[in-house]
C-alpha positions in Angstrom: 22.1 -0.6 25.2 23.5 -1.5 21.8 21.3 -2.9 19.0 23.0 -5.5 16.7 21.9 -5.7 13.0 19.6 -8.6 12.2 16.9 -9.2 9.6 15.1 -11.3 12.1 12.4 -10.3 14.6 10.1 -8.0 12.5 6.4 -8.2 13.3 3.5 -7.1 11.2 1.3 -4.4 12.9 -1.0 -3.5 10.0 -1.1 -5.3 6.6 2.0 -4.6 4.7 3.9 -2.9 7.5 6.4 -4.7 9.7 8.2 -3.2 12.7 11.2 -3.9 14.8 12.4 -1.8 17.7 16.1 -1.4 17.4 16.9 0.2 20.8 15.4 2.6 23.3 16.2 4.7 26.3 14.3 6.7 28.9 13.3 9.5 26.5 13.5 8.0 22.9 12.8 4.8 21.0 14.3 3.8 17.6 12.4 1.6 15.1 12.9 0.2 11.7 9.9 -0.3 9.5 9.7 -2.5 6.4 6.7 -1.7 4.3 5.2 -3.4 1.2 4.1 -1.5 -1.9 0.4 -0.8 -1.7 0.3 -0.8 2.1 -1.7 2.1 3.8 -1.0 3.4 7.3 -4.3 5.0 8.0 -4.8 8.5 9.3 -3.9 8.7 13.0 -2.3 10.8 15.7 -0.5 10.0 19.0 1.2 11.9 21.8 4.7 11.3 20.5 6.9 13.4 18.3 8.0 11.1 15.4 11.1 11.8 13.3 12.0 9.6 10.4 14.4 8.9 7.5 13.6 7.0 4.3 16.3 4.5 3.6 14.8 3.0 0.4 11.6 2.9 -1.5 9.0 5.7 -2.0 6.2 6.9 0.2 3.4 9.5 -0.1 3.1 11.0 3.4 0.5 13.5 4.7 1.3 15.4 7.9 -1.5 17.7 8.9 -2.4 19.5 5.6 1.0 18.9 4.0 1.4 16.1 1.5 4.8 15.0 0.1 6.1 12.2 -2.0 9.3 11.0 -0.3 12.4 9.3 -1.9 15.4 7.7 -0.3 17.3 10.2 1.8 14.3 12.3 2.6 13.2 12.8 6.2 10.3 14.2 8.3 9.2 15.2 11.7 5.6 14.8 12.9 4.7 16.9 15.9 2.8 15.4 18.8 -1.0 14.9 18.2 -0.9 15.9 14.5 -2.9 13.7 12.1 -0.8 11.8 9.6 -1.0 8.9 7.1 1.2 7.1 4.7 0.7 5.4 1.3 3.5 3.1 0.4 4.3 3.6 -3.3 7.2 1.1 -3.4 8.6 -1.5 -1.0 10.3 0.7 1.6 12.6 0.7 4.6 12.4 3.6 7.0 13.9 4.4 10.4 12.0 6.4 13.0 12.6 7.9 16.4 9.7 8.5 18.9 10.0 10.8 21.8 9.1 10.4 24.5 9.8 6.7 24.2 6.8 4.9 22.9 6.6 2.2 25.5 4.0 0.0 23.7 6.7 -0.5 21.0 9.2 -2.1 23.4 7.4 -5.4 22.7 8.8 -5.2 19.2 12.4 -5.4 20.4 14.1 -8.7 19.5 16.1 -9.7 22.6 18.6 -11.5 20.5 19.6 -8.2 18.8 20.5 -6.3 22.1 23.8 -6.1 23.9 24.2 -4.2 27.1 
């Protein structure tokens, strides 16, 4: 599967946070998130390891007991089942990989952006 760049197909999941699945395989899933300044991704956990990269903007992220302010070029890894939350300090774009593949996020794939 190849994902083709497009600004179309993003869907809001919580206020101020839009997602688009870029591509996925049997073991991983890749998403792009576009988040609006002031958005809050509330504290939560899930049975997926989550690794990300901040393309632009600024975030304040808490993973377990660690809190960091992130700038473009920073990255993170959230272990499975660890509580985490994000405060969006500036409009931001981030890319994240989930493993195992987060199957409920397959619905956020824009079919027009995929080539086999």
